[in-house]
N, C-alpha and C positions, 0 to 999 in steps of 0.2 A: 563754889565751884570754882576751881582755877581756870586761869587763864595761859595759854601759850602764847608767847609772843617770839614771832620767827624774823631775824635779820640775817637776810642772805645777799651776797654779791660777792664780787671778784675780789683777788688779796688787796691790800690797803684801802678799800673803799671807806672805810669809817666804821666799820660793824663791831669790832672789838672796842673801840673807844666808845662809841655810842652805847652799847651792852651795860660797859661799865659804868658809865655815869646815870644811866636807866636804873641799872640795880642801886646805886646809892641816892637817886633822887625818888623810890620807892619807900614805905614804911619799914622801918629796919625787921627783920626776922619774915618779911611777908613774901621775898622772891629769891629764885633759883637761878643762878646764871651755868650755864653749861655752854663752854665753848668749842667747837668742833677743833681747832688747834691743839686746845691744852689736852684734850681726850686720845686724839690721835697723834699727836705727835710727842707729848710729854708723860701722858700716862701709860698708853699703849706701845709709843714709840714703832708706830706701823706707816706702812705707805697707803695712799688712798687709791686701793684698787679695790675692783668690785668683792663683795662679800667678805671686807675687812671686820675684822671686830668692831670697831669704833661704832658700826651701825647699831650692833645689838647692844653696847653699853650705852650709848646717846640714847636710845630708847626706853632700857631702864632706868637712867638716871632723870628720864622726863615722867615715868611712870612714878617712881617716888614723889617726884616734885608736884606731880597731879594730886599725891594724896597727901603732902604736907604741908604745900605752898600756897599762896593766893596767886602768883605770877611765876611761869616757868620762860627763862629767858634761854633761846637757842641761838647762837650767831655761828655763822660760817660762810666757808664758799658752798658748800654742798651740792656738788653738781646735781641737777635734776634727774639725769640719766641715773645715777648709782643710789639716790638718796630719795626720790619721789615716792616710792612706796613706803618707806618708814614716816613721811610725813603725813601721807594718807591715813595710816594708821593711828599717827598723834592727833591728827584732826579727829577722827574717830573717839578715840580714848579722850578726847578734850571737850566732846560733846559739841564740835564747831566752834567752841568758843577761844577761835583764834583769830590772832592779829597776824598779817604776815607783809613785811617789809622789804624790796628790793632795791639794792643801794644799786642805780644806774650810773656809775661814774665811768668817764671817758679813759682807756689804757693810760694814756698822757696823762692825766689828772693824778693816775692811781702810783705811778710813776714816779711823778713830783711830790706824793705823800709819803711814798715808801722810802725815797731819800733821806726822810728827817727820823728816821726809826731806827731803833737798836737791831732790827732785823733786817734791815740793809746789810749788814755785814755777812748775812748768812745766805742771803740768795740774792739777784737782781734781776735786770730787764728780760735775760734769755729766759730763766726760770718763770718768772710772772707771765712773760708770753706764753709758755708751753701749759700754762695751768687757762689761763683766759678762756673764759664761757661768755659770748655774746649773746646777752637777752634771756641767760639762763634762769626764767623765772619759774614758780610753781604753779602760777594761773589759777590760787584761791581765789574765791569769791572776796571781793574786796580789798586784794593785795594793793599795797600802796608802794608805790615807785618816790625813792629817794633821791634827788639830782644834786647834780655838784656845784648848783648854784644856791643851794640851799649852806646856812652855817650850821654848825655845829649845835645850837642852843635852838633854833628852828628846828631841824630834826627831833633833838629831843623832846619838845614841846607837841609836838608832830604826834610823836607815837606816846606821851604820854595820854594827850587828850584822847586818843583812838583806844589807848589800852583801857581808859576808865570809862568811857564812853559819853564824855562830853561832849 
């Protein structure tokens, strides 16, 4: 049975970095990574507006992953107002075999982290503030909060332990 791993939080909170490291830490060929930014910004080139086509594509990619991989990792900001129904449908599709992680990182810390990224040339504080979603959790049973006090290795180990049921 496939397991869905959701990494959700604001821009520059560490989701993408964590997702990529998680993918590399799992057995080769056992996992698939779906990045909201990759699908929405790079594949489809659409804005994150209601009913944008990225919702359907992300859902279809997750369905494919559910049939073909042991782990499906989904990461992104994923506004709960816009994406909650999709995640509820994925929860059912994966028969509740879901681990959800919310990156609860302060705006100040995300700005600091963002300043060291290549994306800092594309957008800055003003845009990040306009996207900011305070405590925008899915509220799935067992949702785990990641804080800025946890270092990258600690976060990765927490997710791996939870994912594998250790």
